[in-house]
KOLLOBA-802992 format. One record per residue (C-alpha): residue number from 1; residue in one letter; x, y, z. Coordinates in steps of 0.05 Angstrom, whole numbers. Layout:
  resi  resn       X       Y       Z
   NUM     a       X       Y       Z
...
This chain:
  resi  resn       X       Y       Z
     1     m     477    -541     246
     2     n     452    -610     232
     3     r     397    -629     178
     4     h     339    -625     235
     5     e     366    -556     259
     6     r     369    -527     187
     7     r     295    -551     176
     8     k     274    -521     242
     9     a     307    -456     223
    10     k     273    -455     155
    11     k     210    -464     183
    12     f     215    -398     223
    13     e     257    -360     172
    14     n     223    -293     158
    15     k     164    -314     197
    16     a     140    -238     213
    17     q     125    -205     147
    18     h     120    -127     148
    19     f      65    -101     113
    20     v      99     -30     113
    21     a     168     -48     100
    22     k     212     -38     161
    23     g     271      -7     123
    24     y     221      48     102
    25     t     197      58     171
    26     k     265      67     198
    27     a     268     137     168
    28     w     217     160     227
    29     c     264     140     279
    30     d     264     193     337
    31     p     331     233     329
    32     g     325     257     400
    33     r     335     191     435
    34     a     390     176     479
    35     q     452     142     452
    36     h     442      79     499
    37     e     370      70     471
    38     d     354      26     411
    39     p     321      67     351
    40     y     245      75     355
    41     v     187     108     323
    42     w     123     139     355
    43     v      60     101     342
    44     f      -7     136     352
    45     e     -76     109     336
    46     r    -104     143     272
    47     d    -155     187     313
    48     g    -105     211     364
    49     p     -80     194     432
    50     t    -118     191     494
    51     e    -103     178     570
    52     e    -115     107     560
    53     r     -76     101     495
    54     p     -24     147     490
    55     g      32     148     436
    56     k      78      90     444
    57     r     151      80     424
    58     r     169      21     379
    59     a     224      -9     342
    60     p     210     -15     266
    61     k     218     -88     269
    62     n     162     -96     318
    63     i     105     -58     279
    64     f      63     -69     220
    65     s      68    -140     210
    66     e      33    -210     203
    67     p      61    -277     203
    68     d      68    -306     139
    69     m      31    -255     104
    70     y      62    -266      39
    71     t      83    -338      43
    72     i      62    -380     -10
    73     r      33    -452       5
    74     h      34    -509     -48
    75     d     -17    -565     -46
    76     d      34    -614     -59
    77     d      74    -597       5
    78     p      28    -558      57
    79     d      91    -551     106
    80     a     135    -521      59
    81     r     144    -443      56
    82     d     154    -410      -7
    83     l     188    -340       5
    84     r     199    -314     -63
    85     l     145    -258     -54
    86     e     174    -242      11
    87     h     238    -233     -22
    88     g     218    -199     -81
    89     l     188    -143     -35
    90     g     252    -146       1
    91     r     291    -126     -63
    92     i     241     -74     -83
    93     e     256     -42     -10
    94     a     327     -45     -14
    95     a     328      -9     -82
    96     f     282      42     -53
    97     c     324      53       8
    98     a     381      63     -29
    99     v     347     119     -75
   100     r     325     154     -10
   101     r     392     150      21
   102     d     437     168     -41
   103     f     393     211     -83
   104     i     332     239     -50
   105     e     359     261      19
   106     p     418     301     -12
   107     r     370     322     -70
   108     r     407     286    -124
   109     t     378     290    -193
   110     l     338     226    -203
   111     g     354     181    -268
   112     p     309     130    -298
   113     e     330      76    -251
   114     e     323     112    -190
   115     r     249     134    -214
   116     a     235      61    -232
   117     a     254      41    -157
   118     l     206      96    -129
   119     y     149      74    -176
   120     a     158       3    -161
   121     f     158      11     -84
   122     a      98      62     -84
   123     a      59      11    -119
   124     a      77     -49     -75
   125     a      67      -3     -15
   126     q      -4       8     -36
   127     w     -21     -66     -49
   128     r      17    -102       7
   129     t     -24     -79      62
   130     p     -83    -115     101
   131     g    -131     -64      72
   132     a    -110     -84       1
   133     r    -115    -156      20
   134     d    -187    -149      50
   135     h    -211    -108     -10
   136     i    -184    -163     -62
   137     r    -214    -216     -22
   138     e    -281    -185     -15
   139     q    -286    -175     -93
   140     w    -270    -246    -108
   141     q    -312    -274     -50
   142     s    -369    -242     -85
   143     a    -355    -283    -150
   144     l    -339    -347    -113
   145     d    -409    -343     -79
   146     k    -439    -335    -152
   147     m    -402    -395    -178
   148     q    -421    -435    -116
   149     a    -497    -416    -127
   150     m    -492    -435    -202
   151     q    -456    -497    -187
   152     a    -510    -519    -137
   153     e    -566    -500    -188
   154     a    -533    -544    -239
   155     e    -538    -604    -197
   156     n    -620    -601    -213
   157     w    -610    -584    -285
   158     t    -650    -624    -332
   159     p    -611    -668    -384
   160     e    -637    -617    -441
   161     r    -610    -557    -400
   162     r    -545    -592    -386
   163     a    -532    -608    -465
   164     r    -553    -530    -479
   165     e    -500    -508    -434
   166     e    -449    -557    -455
   167     r    -459    -533    -529
   168     f    -452    -463    -508
   169     s    -388    -478    -468
   170     a    -362    -508    -532
   171     l    -375    -446    -571
   172     r    -324    -404    -531
   173     e    -261    -392    -564
   174     e    -212    -446    -556
   175     g    -154    -419    -512
   176     a    -191    -359    -491
   177     p    -168    -344    -414
   178     s    -218    -365    -365
   179     m    -218    -378    -288
   180     d    -253    -442    -259
   181     m    -281    -446    -186
   182     e    -215    -474    -160
   183     d    -175    -410    -188
   184     v    -227    -363    -154
   185     e    -218    -403     -88
   186     k    -143    -395     -91
   187     l    -153    -318     -98
   188     v    -204    -313     -40
   189     a    -154    -359       4
   190     s     -90    -321     -13
   191     p    -101    -255     -48
   192     l     -39    -225     -37
   193     q       1    -285     -63
   194     s     -42    -288    -124
   195     t     -46    -215    -147
   196     l       4    -173    -115
   197     p      65    -183    -169
   198     a      14    -168    -225
   199     y     -14    -105    -188
   200     v      59     -84    -184
   201     k      79     -94    -253
   202     s      18     -60    -283
   203     l      16       1    -234
   204     a      87      24    -233
   205     p      88      41    -311
   206     l      31      77    -300
   207     y      57     120    -247
   208     a     121     128    -296
   209     r      82     163    -347
   210     m      57     219    -295
   211     k     104     270    -264
   212     l     143     260    -204
   213     s     164     315    -155
   214     i     195     307     -86
   215     i     163     359     -31
   216     c     211     376      20
   217     t     207     411      92
   218     e     257     415     147
   219     k     206     434     202
   220     s     191     389     261
   221     p     156     339     263
   222     g     154     344     188
   223     f     115     288     146
   224     i      79     225     180
   225     t      68     163     149
   226     g      22     104     173
   227     d      -7      38     159
   228     e     -31      52      86
   229     p      23     101      63
   230     v       4     110      -9
   231     v     -54     165     -14
   232     w     -95     175     -79
   233     f    -130     242     -77
   234     d    -166     284    -123
   235     p    -189     348    -100
   236     e    -235     358    -160
   237     a    -271     292    -156
   238     y    -326     321    -120
   239     k    -346     367    -184
   240     r    -355     309    -224
   241     p    -423     270    -238
   242     p    -433     215    -180
   243     f    -411     159    -230
   244     y    -344     188    -247
   245     q    -323     213    -181
   246     s    -281     150    -161
   247     l    -209     156    -165
   248     g    -169     145    -226
   249     l     -98     163    -254
   250     a    -127     186    -324
   251     y    -160     249    -291
   252     p    -119     310    -296
   253     t    -123     329    -221
   254     i    -104     269    -191
   255     e     -55     269    -137
   256     v     -15     205    -112
   257     t      28     217     -45
   258     m      75     181       0
   259     p     119     201      54
   260     i     188     186      41
   261     s     215     207     104
   262     p     203     262     159
   263     t     234     312     107
   264     r     210     289      40
   265     m     146     265      10
   266     m     133     237     -59
   267     l      83     266    -107
   268     i      60     231    -170
   269     s      14     277    -212
   270     h       1     307    -283
   271     m      25     375    -255
   272     e      92     404    -272
   273     f     131     421    -208
   274     p     208     426    -195
   275     e     240     357    -181
   276     y     248     374    -108
   277     f     197     426     -84
   278     d     213     465     -21
   279     v     153     488      17
   280     d     178     518      80
   281     g     190     589      49
   282     f     116     598      38
   283     d      79     547      78
   284     i      54     595     130
   285     e      35     559     196
   286     d      51     495     166
   287     r     -15     486     127
   288     l       6     452      69
   289     v      51     402     111
   290     n      -9     394     155
   291     d     -58     379      98
   292     l     -14     326      69
   293     n      -8     293     139
   294     r     -83     295     145
   295     r     -88     257      78
   296     t     -40     207     107
   297     c     -78     203     176
   298     r    -147     198     148
   299     r    -123     143      94
   300     a     -89     101     151
   301     r    -132      40     176
   302     k    -111      38     245
   303     a     -46      75     261
   304     i       2     135     242
   305     i      80     142     251
   306     v     112     205     273
   307     s     186     220     285
   308     r     169     257     353
   309     n     125     245     411
   310     v      75     299     376
   311     y       7     290     349
   312     r     -33     349     319
   313     p    -107     345     324
   314     i    -117     374     249
   315     w     -89     308     224
   316     a    -148     273     241
   317     e    -201     327     214
   318     m    -246     299     166
   319     g    -247     374     138
   320     t    -314     408     106
   321     p    -345     399      39
   322     p    -329     456      -9
   323     d    -385     511     -16
   324     d    -404     483     -91
   325     a    -400     409     -68
   326     a    -480     408     -63
   327     a    -478     424    -141
   328     a    -441     365    -159
């Protein structure tokens, strides 16, 4: 391969970048496929199949990706593709898949390293999606709009007002962290490139302070997953005053779930459960598994993944408010 060919190959290296890791979704490949068929999962729209839009078979490599979603661009070389974030996510994914294969599927005791790999993957899975990207961009776009309005207003300041504002700026503590408009513009333009490593670094240790359990089932189709696989849910939030109803890891009843495979789901909470918690013995009519799948389905942005050509309408149900919800 000559230099020109190497540069061309570099241009398209890791072009399709998965916002739900393809190594993760491979666990949902249909075990009933024919031997001559390539592995595939079943993809359904979140609200359920219709005659016009039935479930579709898709290879994990062909779903949940966008071009250059994590590629970092540099002002001094706009054509260069910095893939350090994409490669970092790949290492987190590889560590998770190894723990799933070597520990979780055979129900082996998880050590500190294995747990750290799970927490890092869950933190990344939560914040690497288009939904997270749009949320971060919306937050910082509001700040950018205000900064731009202030800049436009400053053009009409009187000399006295300008001198007063300069004195106020000089009073700020020297060396204190600050962000200028250029920093905020970069956040809006590239939300994940600017924030994802920090989110993972800060969230994973918070998960590590909580309790970890692996919920297990052998029923079919088992657990589903989706394009937003991590769900925060607090069954007691509605009882708090409105100002305190937002979700937070400090609340004692918060539950963080992430499907690991059709037979395993990770639960991070403040509750004491066995490390591996088998629900099939008491889950009458699959109510618990269906309820957990409903969380996953309703959290999904557009689509869910199932290991079989099965979609249960209960997954799409919004649920009904508790009898005492009106008193909250």
